[in-house]
N, C-alpha and C positions, 0 to 999 in steps of 0.2 A: 877231474869235475871242472868244470869254467867257472868263472864269476858268476852271479845269478844280475840276469837285467831288471833293473828294480820297478821297471814299468809291467813286465811281464806280471811282477804282484798284483797289480790293478784286475787285471783278465783271472789269475788264481782265484782272488776275491771275489768278482763276479758271478761265476759260474759256481763256488762253493755256495754262495748268496739264493741263486738261482734254479742251480742242478740242471738245466739243458742250458743247450748254446742259443737257440732262438730266443728265448727268453733273457738271459745275460746279453744277447749283443742288440739286444731291442733296446734292455734300460743304458747301454754304454752308446749306443748309437752309432757302431761298429756291423759289419757283414759278421753272422754266424762264424764262416770260415775263419775270421784272424783272431776268436775267441780261442779255435779248436789249435790255430798256428802257433797262436802267443805260448800257451798252456803248453802245448807240444814241446817248443823251445826252453820253457823252463824245467819243463820232467827231463831234458835231454842234458841242459845245463847242471841239474842236480843228480843225475845219474840214478832218477828211480822215478817210478810209476807216482805219482800223487790224485788218479781219480780211476775209478773203477767207474762203467758202463751200466747202466742198470735200467729193466724196464721202467722204472719210476724217474731216469735220470741218470746224473752225474752225482755219486757220491763219493769221499775223500778218501784216501786208504790209510791206513796207519801213519805213512810218512806224512801225507798230504794234511792228517790230524797232527801233526809234530808241528809241523810249517806254519798253519792258522796262525796262533797265539805271535808269531813271529809276520807276519805278512801283518797281520792287523794292527800290529805296533809301529814297525814302519808305515802304514797309510797313514796314522794319527801326526807321529812325526811329521812326516809330509806334508799336512794339510797345517801343523805347527808353525813348520816354517815358511811356507807361503804367506800366513798371515803375518810371521814376521817381519818381511823382506818387504810387505805391501801396507805395513807399518797398523794396522789393527789389530782387534784383536782375536785370538783364536776361535772358528765358530765351527759346526759342524757343517758341509755342505755335503749338496748332494742331490738328486729327488727320491721324495719318498710317498709312495702310490698306496691311499688310502680309498676300501672301499666300503661303503656306509651303506644305510638305509636312506630313502629319499629325504623325509623329514628331517630326520636326525644330520644329518650332512648339509642339507640347503638352509638349515634354517639356527642349527646350534656349531657346527663345526665350521662352514664357511665364515661367519663372522668372527670365529676366534681368530680366525690365520692375519690378521691386521695385527694381533699381538704376537704372534709368532714370527711376523716378518719383522716386527722391531727391536726382537728381541735375535733373531737366529737368521738374519735378512742370506746366509747361503746357501739354506736347503728349500729346495723348490718342492710344493704339494699338486699331486697329482690325487684328484678327489674324482674317484666315480662312485655318485648314487644310485641306486639299483634298489627293485621291490621284489626282488629273488631271492631265493637261497643260494648261498654262495655253493660253487662246487669246487672249490679249494685247490683248485690247478695251482700247478708250480709256476710262480712268478704273476700270479693275476694279481697281489695284492701284499704288500710289505706292511699291514695294519689294516687289520680286519674290527667294523663297526657293527656288531649283529644282534638281535634279540635269539639266536641261540645257542647253546654252550655245545660245542662239540666236544666229542671225547674221540679226539685222534690223532694220530702219534705224530711227532714232528711239529706239532704248534703249543705254543703255552695259550690261556684263557687268563685274563685281566679282568675282574671285576670293573666296572669303568662306572656305572651310574644305576639309579632304578629309575622308573619315571610313571607318573599317574598318565591313566587315560577315564573320560569322566566325559557326561552328558552336557552336549551345547547344544542350540538353538538361536532364532535371528528373533530378534525382538518381534517383525512381524508375525514370521508364524505364530510366538508364542501368544499376539496379543489374536490372529485369528482362531486360535481352535481354545478347544476346554483346558482349563488352571490344568497344572501340575503340580500337585502336594505330595503324592506317592508315590512308591514303585507302582500300586496297584491304576495308578491313572495312566499308566500309560498304554493298557490297554485302548485306545481310543486314540492312538499318538501315530505318525507313521513313523518310519525310522532310513535312516542311512544308513546300511551296516556291511560287513567286510563279505568278502566269499570266501567262503567258508572252505569252497574244498581246496583252493590255491593259497589259503594262509592259513599256516598254523599258527593258534594260540591255545595252548591250552592253559595257560593261566586265568582267560576271560570266561571261564566254565562258569562263572555265579552271574556274569555280564550275559549271558547268553538264554538265561533263563530270565533276564529283564527285557532282554528281547524276544523271548519266545510270548510276553504279553501285547508285543505292539506290531503295526504292519509297514510288514519291510517293504518298502516301496522303490530302494536301489540299493546296487550289491558294488562294490568294487575294493579292489585291492592295491587302491592309490590312497594314500591319508590326503595327497593333496585336491584328488578330487572331493572325498568324503567331507573335507572343511569347506571348497565353495559350496557342496550342493547345499551343507547346510545352512551356509550364510544368504544362501542365496531363496531360502525358505522349503527345498523341498522336507525335511524334514528333522530329527533331533538324531544327533549322530556322536558315538562315544569316539572320540579323539585324543590323542597327546595333549599334555595340557601346555609342551611348550609350540603347541603351534596354536592351540586356540585361546589359551587363558586372559591372554593379552590384545585380542584379536576385538577391536570396537565395534566387528558385526555378529558378534554373536555374546550370546547371556547364559552364565552355567541353570544347568538344570538337575533339581537333585544332588545338590553339590556332595552332601554331606554321606548320603546315601546309596549312592551309586560311586562304585570306585573298583579300577583294575589297574592292579601295578604288574610292571613289568622292569626287565632288566635290560640293559646294554653291557654286552662281552667285547672287549677285545682281543682280536685272535693274532698271533704274531708267529711268524713261522720260526720256529727254534734255532735258524740257522741262522737267522738276524738280531736272536737277543743280543747281542754282543755290537751292534755295526751302532756308531754314535747315532746319526744321524734318524734310526728309527728307535730307540731308547730315548732321544730328546724331543722326539713328536707325541712318544707316548705319555711323557713327563706334561707336552704340553694339552693333551687330551684329558689327563686329569684333572690338571688345572682349571680346564676350562668347564667338566663338568663338576667342579665346588663352586665357582662363578655365575654358572647358571643352576644354581640345588634348588633356589627359591621357581626359578620358572619350571624345573620339570617335575618339582613335589611341591606344587602349593598350597598351603596351610587352610587359606580363606578362600573364597568365591573374589574377583575382582566386582570392585565398588562399582 
């Protein structure tokens, strides 16, 4: 057995974390052949196979599993050494890719990144927002923030926060239409709503009964489109409070009578659970949710 090239351990860790050569290469900014060549070199030096190739990707052999904690420790010590040499405090470094819903990603996660940058300037965030359900492809994300709680092998689910959806409308709409003082009054009002066939909202069954009383004039899967439609006077909209509650263009309607609550979950591939930069960002997202609690679940209508 030859001495180990410590640089090869970086490629070993990348393939361990992402499971596919192409994804690991993309995350490291190299060709996929480089990943394979460096891992093969490491296997040759150690005299044993570290990965098995399966239809779902590359998985660690028993020998690879034994090597993993040592490789992670070497990575951590290397980062600490670089920090010491550059005369700075050790901080996790590297890229963390977050996939989140459009509304939460754009209005809660993105603003909170200033705090993360101050505390951990060596972490780079890639934020991908979407209105579609995740396909859980290998390497699609390091952390997903989703309203679904999938029971899938290979992923850990962590409750991030709850959030409320309540009715809002523009002052102009409310002035031009009959007053709304009870849910029964919605029968003569226009409603902005979800595209039911494309959006899974089991927690909104009670709200569906509310919508059934109203005249739905516009449907969309995009929360920002719902918000803008309501703000322009198209109708009332049941939208997340973190988007609408402090929007001066909107007023709460039946705020204490019509309410639906959902939850956001963090989904993390189990192979990344011991990666310091990923755990650091998870902790940051939890703190962001705590800071934003009053906006996510407001107690009273905005004045």
